[in-house]
Structures are given as C-alpha cells and as structure tokens.
N, C-alpha and C positions, 0 to 999 in steps of 0.2 A: 682508776675510778674507785671512789670510797664505797664502803659497805652501805652507808646511808643512801647514797645515790642508787646503788643497785637495788636495794630493797624498795625504794620509791618506785622505780620502773616496774619491778615485778608486781608490786601491789596494783599498779595502774592496769596492766594487761590481765591480771587475774580477776580483777573487778569486771573488766569487759567480758571475759569468758563466762563469768557467773551470771551476768545480766543477759548474755546471749544477744547482744545488740552492738552493732558497730558504732553507733552514735554514742554509746556509753563510754567507749574508749576515748572518744574525743572529749566528752564532758569531763571525764576523770583527769585527762591531761590538761585541759583548759583551766580547771579550778584548783588543781594541785599546786600549792605554793612552793615553787622552786626559786632558789636564790639566783642572783645575776651570775654567779660563778658556776651554776649548774651546766651540764652539757647541752641541754635543750633550752636555750634561752629565747629562741625565736618562736612566736606563736605558731601552732600547727593548724594548717588549713583543714576545714571540715571536709572529709572525703570518706568514701567507703573503703574499707581495708580489704586487702586480698586475703583469701583463706590460707594461702600458702606462705609461710615464712614472712610474717608482717614486718619484722624488724631486721634490718641489715646494718652491720657496722662497717663504715667505710674509713674511718679514721678515729684517732683518739678524741677529736673534738667535734664529731658529726654523727648524727643518727638520722637515717632516712627511712621513712615509712612508705612501703609500696602501696600504691593505690590502683584501683581499676576504674577506667573511664565509664561513665554512664552510657546507656544505649542512646539516649537523645544526643549526647555530645558526639558520639561516634557518627551519628547520622549527619550532624551539622558539619563535621569535618569531611564528609563524603567517603568515609572509610568502611562503609557497611560491607561485611564479608560476603563473598560470592556464595559460600556454603549456606549462610543464613537466608539469602535471597532464594537459593534453589529450593530450600526446604519449605519456605513460606510463600513462594511466588509461583511463577509459571510452570516449573517442572512438576509440582504436585498436580496441577491441572492436567499436565501432559500425560501423566501416568494414571490418574484417577478417573478421568472421563471415559465412558464407554465409546465405542466407535461412532455411533450416530450423534451423540452429544458433542463429541470432539469436533466433528465436521461442522456442526451448527455454530459452535463458538469460535472456531478458528478459520472457517471458510475452506479448509483443506482437510484431506484425510491424513491419518497419522503417517502412513508410508510416504505421502507427498511431502509432509513437513520434514521427515527424516532425510528425504532426498535433498530438500532445501538446505538443511544443515550441512550436508556433505558438499554441496556445490559452493556454498558461501564461506565455509571454513577457511580455505586457502587465502581468501581476500580479507579476513578479519583477524587482525593481530590483537590478541588478548593478553594483557598483562594484569595480573591480579592487583587490585587496589586502584587501577586507573579507569577501568570501565567494566561493564557487566559481561558475563559469559554470553557467547553468541546465542545459546539456546534460549536464554531469558529475553534477549533483545527480539528474537524472532517470534516467540510466543506472545509476548506482550504486544508487539506491533500487529500481529495477525488478529489478536483480539480487538484492538482499536479499529482496524480496517473492516472487520467483519461485524461490527456492532455500531449502534448510535448512542451508546452510553457516554456520559460525560467523562472527561479525563479524571475528574475527582473520584468518581465511582470506580473507574478502572484502577486507579492508583490504590484505592482502598482494597480492591479485590486482590491485587498483587502485593499488597502491603509495602508500598513504596510511595514516592512522591509524584506529583503531577509533572514536575520538571524532569524526573527520570523517565517517565512515560513518553513525554514529548521528545526528549533527546534520543531515546531508543527508536522511536518511530522515524525520525529524520535519518538516523544512521542506517536503519533497515531499508528504507526506500532508496537511499543513495546506493547501498550495496546491491540491491536487486536491479535497479535501472542501469547502474554503471557496469555490472559484471555479467548480467544474464540477458542483455538486450538481444543476443543471438536467438533467443526463444521467439522473437517476432521477426520473421523472415519471409521474403517474397517467394512464392512457390517456384520451383524449377525442377527440371528433369522428371523423375518419377512422381514427385509431389505435384507437379504441374498437371501431369496426365490424370492423376487421381482426382484432383480438384475439378478438372473439366468434366470428367465422368460423373462426379457427384452432382454437379449442377445440371447436367443433362438428365440425370434421374429425377432431379427436382423440377424439371420441365423447361430448362432454358439451355440452348446450345452455345458452344464457343466461349464459355464464361470461366474466368479464373479468379473471380472474387466479386463480392458485393460491398458497396460503400455506402456509408451513412454518417450522420453527425448527430451528436446529442449534447445537451447542456449539463454542466456540472456546477451546482451551486457552491459558491465560495464566500469567504469574507471579503470585505473591501480591500483590494490588494494595495500594499504599501510600497511596492517596488516598481510601480509603473507611473509614467508621467500623467496620464489621464485615466484615473480609475473609474470615472463615470462612464467611460466607453464600455465597461464591462457590466453595466446595469441594463437588464433587458426591459421589455415593456411591462413586466410585472413588478418592477422596482426591486429586482433581486440581482445581486452581483453573481455572475457566472462566467465560466470559460467554456470553450467548445472542444469536445473530443471528436476528432475525425478518424474513422476507423474503416479498414477493409478486412473482411474475413473470408476464409475458405469454406468449403462445404461441410467441414467438421467443426465449425464454430470457433476456430482458432483465428486470432488476429494476425494478419500478414503485413499490416502497415497501420501505424497510429501517428497522429499529429495532435499535439495539445498546446494550449496557451493562447489561442486567438480569442478576442472579445466575443462574448455571447450575443452582442448586438449585430454581428455580421451574419448575413445569410449563408446558407450552405455553399452556394456557388462561389461567394467571395472567399470563404475559408479555403475551399478547394483550390482556387486560383492562386492563393498565397503559399501553398505548400509545395514541397519539392516533387511530389508525385505528379502533379499537374505539369510542372516544368519538364519532368522526364518524359511524359507522354508527348510533349511538343518537340523536345530536342532529340531524344533517342528512344523512341517507342519500342524498337526491336530488343532493347536490353530487358524490358519488362514483359513484352509479348513476342517471344521468339518464334512462335508457331502460328500456323494459319489453318483455316478449315473452309470447306466448300459448301456453298449454298446455291443450288441449281447449277448454273454454268459459271458462277463467279467465285473467286477466292477472296476471303476476308481475314483480317487479323483477329486474334482473340480479343476479348474485351472484358470490362467489368460492368456491373449493372448498378443502377441508382434510381432514386425517385425523381420526380419532375423538378425538384429543387436544384439539380445539377445540370450542367450544360450537355446537350446531346452532341456526340461526336462519334467517329468511327471506332473510338476506344472506350466510349462510355454509352451504354444503351439505357435509355430512359423509356418510360411508358408513354403512350399517346395521351395528350391532354384531353381530359374529359370535358368537352364543351357542350355535351348534351346531344351531339350528332355523330357519335362514333358508329362505325359500321360493325357488323358481326365479326369480321376479320380482326379489326382493331380491338374489340372487346375481348376476343379470345387471346390475342397477344397480351393484353394487359393482365388477364387472369394468370397466364403462364409466368409473366414477369413478376407479379405480386407473390406468387407461390415461391419463386426463387429468392425474392427479397426478404421473405420471412426469416431466412437464415441469419442475416445481419441483425434484424430486429431482435431475434431470440438471443443472439450473442451478447448484445448490449444489455438485455434483460438479465441474462445469467451473470454478467459482470457486476451489475448493480445489486443483484440479489445476494451474490456471494460476498461482495464487499460493500455493505450498505452504508459505510462511511461516505461513499461517493454521492450519496443523496444530499449531503451537506458537509463539505470539506472545510472544517474550521482551521485554516492556517492563515498566517499573516501575510505571506508573500506568494505571488503568483508562481515564482520559480519553484517553491516548495510544493505547491499544488500540482504543477506539471509533473514533477518527479514522482509524486505519490500516485497520480493517475496512471502514469506509464508503468510504475511498479505493479499496480493492480492488474493491468493488462498482461504483463509478463506472468504473474501468478495465475491468472485465468488460463493462459496457454499451457502452463505446467499441468493444471487440472485436466484440460482437454486432451493433452497428450496421453494421459492415463485413462482416457475414456470415461471421465467423471461427468456423466450426463444425468446422474441421479436427480430426481425432481427437487428443486428448491422452491421456497415460498416466493414465487415470482409475482411481483406487483405489476399489474397492467399499466400503472402510471409510468413505469420505467420504459415502456415502449416509446421510441421517438415518434412524435406525432407527424403525420404526413404533411408536407408543405401545402399551403393553401393556394399558392401561385406558382406558375411555371417560371423557370429561370429565363429572364429576358436580357440579362447583362451581356450575353455573348451573341455573336453573329450566327444566324442559322447555318447549320452544317449540312450541305447538300449530300455529301458522301455518307454522313451518318444517317440521314433520312432514308437514303437508298438502302443501306444495310438493314435498317429497322424494318423497312417494307419487305425485304427479302426474307427476313426471319419470320415475319407475320405470315407470308405466303407459305413458308415451309411447314407451318402448323396446320394448314388446311388438308 
C-alpha cells in the first residue's frame, strides 16, 4: 500500500471522528476521488459503523467495514434478543406490579404464576433466537386472557408485535391444555367424600357435582363446514361450554366446541359424560346413599334444561301449581346450583377474554377455553376466592322451558320425590 493511499484513508476516518457522525464517514468515502487502482474501488453501502475497530484488513486487496444492524432490521428478521424482551416486556410487569395489581392484570397471583412456570418448563424447549422465553409467553398470554384490550394495545404494552402476542397465546393455551389437563378430574375417594359433604352443607344430599352450560362468543369459525350453526338467536357466533364443578368451585369435567344453537340437553347428550352415565355409571358414581328405606346412587344436579334421571336431579317444573313440598325442594336445589353459577362467573371474571374470544378457528377457541378452566382450577386449589369484579351478566340464564327431548324417567322421579320427602 502506497503512502498516498494510507494518508487518504487516515484522512477519511479522522474527518469522521472530528464531525462525530457516522454518516460523515460515508460521505467522506463516497466523494473522495480514488482511482480505479485504489484498494477500495467498489462503492461502500451506507450503514452505521460499529464503535469498536471499524476497519479490519482481510487481505492485500480487500477492506471490510464492520456494521451494526438497525433495531428495525433485527425485528424484521425475527432475531429480537430475549434479554431485550425481558427488560422491556412482561418480566418488568412481573416484578413491578404490587400483589393486588398483579392479580388484576394477570388473573392469577404471583405465587400461582411461579407455580405455572415450574409445571410448564419441562414441556417447553427454549432455544435462544427461535422463540421467546417461557416467562414472557406465560405473562403475555395471561394478560391477553385476563383483559379485553385489543392485541395491538397489548403488543404496544409488551413492546412487541401483534403476531408475537397471537403466537405466544396459541403456544401457551396448547401447553396448558395438553400438559395440565389432569387438573380437571372427576372426584374419587377422599375428594368424593368431601364433595358430597360440601353439597350436603349447601342443602342437597348425595351430590357429587353441579352441571350447567354457558355460551362463549367467538368469531365466525373458519374450520367448520356449517359456521351458521354457531350463530344464536341474537345473531352472535358462539360455542358452548358444558361444565361440572364440585363444592369448592373447581371444574371436574368440561366439554367445549358444540354449536351455541343447541340446547343444554342436546349438548349433554352429545358428550362422553352422558354416554358414561348410560354405559358404566358405577365408574363415575361408585357409592350409594340411603333415603328412607331405599338405597340410591349418587348424582349430579342441574337445571330444568337437562333431562331428569336417577343420575341427574333437576328441580320441579314451576307450572304455577307447586306444592309446599316441591317449593321447598326447589329452594334447596337452587341453593346448591348456585355453586356452578358462581364457578362460571369466577371463570369469566378472571379471564374476561372469554366474553368475546376473537380467534379464527373453533379448534383454537376450544383449546383456549379449556386452558382457562385449567387455570381457574389452579387458582381454586390455592383457595383463591378473593372477590373479583363479578358481572351478573356472566351468570348463565335459567332455561325458559323444561327439557322434553327425553322420555320421562320413572326411577328419577321417584328418587326426586324421596329427596323432597327427606326435607320435611
């Protein structure tokens, strides 16, 4: 390299340092007249220069200028660092919110979320640069499920994109519903005895659960053959959540995905719980209790929208001519049924996204609803019955008509009469 070439390059970078601007280095190089025989004959692309060692010599005929990619370009390439997201995103909220605010924004207490981290971590393979850390996925998804904010606002809050929020939510719901489904289990052994005792204290004997159904508003589903079947009489697309709960407001059975146009009885008839009651009731109701001189199997309770049977106790239909005995029975029954009504209210109040679930596919909606039920149970297992802002509109409305799609059950009517007599 000649002394003239060396002095030219030194002049170029000294000029850049004096001006204290990276663009000045570019301008100096661009307009400096070098001959075709100079070492840097190819135009230099305008880029920001790194602060450390801007010039590296790789050979006698090549000079390479180190550059640093812009923040916007790194985002386009999907290579945003986990550390950057942790500092600006969910983890800051995780540490900065006080206990009450944390529960309001994330639907769960801080210890419950930490427990969730621990349980999901073995099922989440994180490789830096390929996806977000589990903590960020959990916190961003809980914020989505616990609020009705738009994805755009939530993305701005976590300083990321809507696509990242949507992807994180789907990953999270699949993780929870696929790996923590054991949190929804039918009561057995000691849990069965405690449940029966709890319903007896609520006023109804021989009960191991209360069943009800509610509608979840959704987008027009794109993965079903007849999406119009999911439009109810209010011209709203919705699916049905069928749930059974115990005396502690925990869900012991959930079924999601049936069209909102179906009545409760038809939804019940299509689920595996109804089939099990018909095929092998002893597997679900292993014990019996005595009423007077007769022995009856345990049962679940429901409103008049479900079919009466020896395994499902419904109230007497109010035709305006109920006797005092039947009215007393209905009051006891209603008192016990408030447990499932409150459970659904707690679910929708804790995860208010269920008031309008804006997902494109029914399968995604079903997974998200099931995940919310599992998270609800995690909260109930920790005794989290702290008052939430419960909206009375979330209480499932009682059916206006008695179920008539099934044949009258003589044995069920006899059992209901025996229970009514035991209240006298």
